MDAnalysis code that builds the backbone (N, CA, C; Angstrom):
import MDAnalysis as mda
import numpy as np

u = mda.Universe.empty(186, n_residues=62, atom_resindex=np.repeat(np.arange(62), 3), trajectory=True)
u.add_TopologyAttr("name", ["N", "CA", "C"] * 62)
u.add_TopologyAttr("resid", np.arange(1, 63))
u.add_TopologyAttr("resname", ["UNK", "UNK", "UNK", "UNK", "UNK", "UNK", "UNK", "UNK", "UNK", "UNK", "UNK", "UNK", "UNK", "UNK", "UNK", "UNK", "UNK", "UNK", "UNK", "UNK", "UNK", "UNK", "UNK", "UNK", "UNK", "UNK", "UNK", "UNK", "UNK", "UNK", "UNK", "UNK", "UNK", "UNK", "UNK", "UNK", "UNK", "UNK", "UNK", "UNK", "UNK", "UNK", "UNK", "UNK", "UNK", "UNK", "UNK", "UNK", "UNK", "UNK", "UNK", "UNK", "UNK", "UNK", "UNK", "UNK", "UNK", "UNK", "UNK", "UNK", "UNK", "UNK"])
u.atoms.positions = np.array([
    [0.830, -1.181, 0.000],
    [0.000, 0.000, 0.000],
    [0.870, 1.238, 0.000],
    [0.407, 2.213, -0.688],
    [1.153, 3.467, -0.664],
    [0.773, 4.250, 0.581],
    [1.591, 5.218, 0.896],
    [1.334, 6.040, 2.074],
    [0.003, 6.775, 1.946],
    [-0.317, 7.235, 0.742],
    [-1.591, 7.925, 0.525],
    [-2.768, 6.996, 0.811],
    [-2.683, 5.743, 0.344],
    [-3.768, 4.787, 0.584],
    [-3.930, 4.525, 2.077],
    [-2.814, 4.417, 2.781],
    [-2.868, 4.180, 4.222],
    [-3.525, 5.368, 4.916],
    [-3.177, 6.583, 4.483],
    [-3.785, 7.776, 5.086],
    [-5.280, 7.838, 4.814],
    [-5.685, 7.474, 3.609],
    [-7.107, 7.484, 3.269],
    [-7.846, 6.451, 4.103],
    [-7.277, 5.252, 4.220],
    [-7.927, 4.192, 4.989],
    [-7.991, 4.517, 6.474],
    [-7.017, 5.276, 6.963],
    [-6.982, 5.572, 8.391],
    [-7.499, 6.975, 8.693],
    [-8.283, 7.540, 7.788],
    [-8.789, 8.896, 7.983],
    [-9.915, 8.963, 9.006],
    [-10.432, 7.820, 9.420],
    [-11.515, 7.789, 10.409],
    [-11.014, 8.145, 11.787],
    [-11.789, 7.749, 12.787],
    [-11.409, 8.060, 14.165],
    [-10.152, 7.317, 14.594],
    [-9.968, 6.118, 14.076],
    [-8.804, 5.310, 14.453],
    [-8.111, 4.840, 13.181],
    [-6.811, 4.707, 13.222],
    [-6.146, 4.083, 12.069],
    [-6.667, 2.665, 11.862],
    [-6.736, 2.257, 10.624],
    [-7.313, 0.959, 10.282],
    [-6.600, -0.187, 10.983],
    [-5.281, -0.147, 11.027],
    [-4.540, -1.252, 11.639],
    [-4.803, -1.338, 13.143],
    [-4.954, -0.200, 13.799],
    [-5.248, -0.224, 15.237],
    [-6.635, -0.780, 15.499],
    [-7.598, -0.397, 14.663],
    [-8.956, -0.915, 14.826],
    [-8.983, -2.419, 14.589],
    [-8.267, -2.883, 13.569],
    [-8.215, -4.320, 13.279],
    [-7.533, -5.069, 14.420],
    [-6.470, -4.506, 14.956],
    [-5.776, -5.131, 16.081],
    [-6.647, -5.208, 17.316],
    [-7.393, -4.132, 17.576],
    [-8.295, -4.121, 18.735],
    [-9.391, -5.156, 18.556],
    [-9.932, -5.244, 17.347],
    [-10.984, -6.222, 17.070],
    [-10.466, -7.636, 17.294],
    [-9.253, -7.924, 16.799],
    [-8.676, -9.259, 16.959],
    [-8.489, -9.590, 18.439],
    [-7.950, -8.636, 19.195],
    [-7.740, -8.868, 20.629],
    [-9.066, -9.066, 21.354],
    [-10.085, -8.302, 20.964],
    [-11.396, -8.438, 21.601],
    [-11.977, -9.814, 21.339],
    [-11.898, -10.269, 20.088],
    [-12.404, -11.598, 19.737],
    [-11.653, -12.664, 20.518],
    [-10.329, -12.569, 20.560],
    [-9.526, -13.556, 21.275],
    [-9.858, -13.560, 22.767],
    [-10.062, -12.386, 23.347],
    [-10.396, -12.302, 24.769],
    [-11.737, -12.953, 25.055],
    [-12.736, -12.651, 24.237],
    [-14.068, -13.231, 24.452],
    [-14.019, -14.742, 24.283],
    [-13.336, -15.218, 23.239],
    [-13.240, -16.669, 23.021],
    [-12.514, -17.327, 24.195],
    [-11.449, -16.695, 24.689],
    [-10.712, -17.249, 25.828],
    [-11.616, -17.338, 27.063],
    [-12.386, -16.273, 27.325],
    [-13.278, -16.284, 28.485],
    [-14.346, -17.359, 28.341],
    [-14.917, -17.481, 27.147],
    [-15.952, -18.499, 26.926],
    [-15.356, -19.898, 27.059],
    [-14.132, -20.086, 26.557],
    [-13.474, -21.393, 26.654],
    [-13.207, -21.732, 28.118],
    [-12.782, -20.745, 28.891],
    [-12.532, -20.959, 30.317],
    [-13.813, -21.390, 31.024],
    [-14.908, -20.691, 30.735],
    [-16.192, -21.056, 31.344],
    [-16.630, -22.445, 30.904],
    [-16.435, -22.753, 29.615],
    [-16.825, -24.063, 29.093],
    [-15.971, -25.168, 29.711],
    [-14.671, -24.912, 29.873],
    [-13.788, -25.910, 30.483],
    [-14.189, -26.176, 31.931],
    [-14.573, -25.125, 32.627],
    [-14.989, -25.300, 34.021],
    [-16.280, -26.094, 34.127],
    [-17.097, -26.041, 33.098],
    [-18.359, -26.781, 33.101],
    [-18.214, -28.125, 32.379],
    [-16.962, -28.494, 32.046],
    [-16.672, -29.730, 31.310],
    [-17.395, -29.789, 29.967],
    [-17.502, -28.648, 29.316],
    [-18.123, -28.576, 27.999],
    [-17.091, -28.097, 26.992],
    [-17.259, -28.486, 25.745],
    [-16.386, -27.986, 24.688],
    [-16.908, -26.660, 24.169],
    [-16.003, -25.841, 23.639],
    [-16.436, -24.572, 23.052],
    [-17.021, -24.860, 21.674],
    [-18.173, -24.351, 21.414],
    [-18.854, -24.644, 20.155],
    [-18.651, -23.518, 19.152],
    [-18.961, -23.808, 17.908],
    [-18.860, -22.782, 16.877],
    [-19.874, -21.671, 17.125],
    [-20.979, -21.991, 17.787],
    [-21.977, -20.965, 18.116],
    [-21.380, -19.935, 19.066],
    [-20.629, -20.402, 20.051],
    [-19.986, -19.487, 20.995],
    [-18.974, -18.622, 20.260],
    [-18.208, -19.226, 19.344],
    [-17.236, -18.448, 18.581],
    [-17.937, -17.390, 17.737],
    [-19.041, -17.765, 17.095],
    [-19.782, -16.797, 16.275],
    [-20.317, -15.660, 17.139],
    [-20.838, -15.989, 18.312],
    [-21.351, -14.953, 19.210],
    [-20.225, -14.033, 19.668],
    [-19.056, -14.603, 19.942],
    [-17.913, -13.797, 20.374],
    [-17.494, -12.833, 19.277],
    [-17.439, -13.312, 18.051],
    [-17.063, -12.450, 16.931],
    [-18.118, -11.362, 16.740],
    [-19.387, -11.722, 16.837],
    [-20.473, -10.752, 16.685],
    [-20.385, -9.672, 17.767],
    [-20.137, -10.081, 19.013],
    [-20.024, -9.121, 20.110],
    [-18.833, -8.189, 19.894],
    [-17.725, -8.737, 19.411],
    [-16.533, -7.924, 19.174],
    [-16.772, -6.928, 18.049],
    [-17.458, -7.361, 17.002],
    [-17.764, -6.449, 15.902],
    [-18.659, -5.312, 16.377],
    [-19.637, -5.622, 17.206],
    [-20.521, -4.577, 17.726],
    [-19.748, -3.582, 18.584],
    [-18.821, -4.064, 19.390],
    [-18.073, -3.159, 20.262],
    [-17.048, -2.336, 19.491],
    [-16.608, -2.830, 18.334],
    [-15.616, -2.107, 17.543],
    [-16.243, -0.999, 16.712],
    [-17.537, -1.081, 16.494],
    [-18.206, -0.081, 15.635],
    [-18.532, 1.166, 16.412],
])
């Protein structure tokens, strides 16, 4: 990417890379917490929990 493209993409409130990094960390944190709760209940983490975690992270990032 050129510097101009990076500036255009990051013209919002947050630079694009920082927003993407925050989103990734949020998703990982939620999945980790859900996995911890599931492990304590002797349950496996399901794809539904992962989808909900990603959905929650997307909502918080917007």
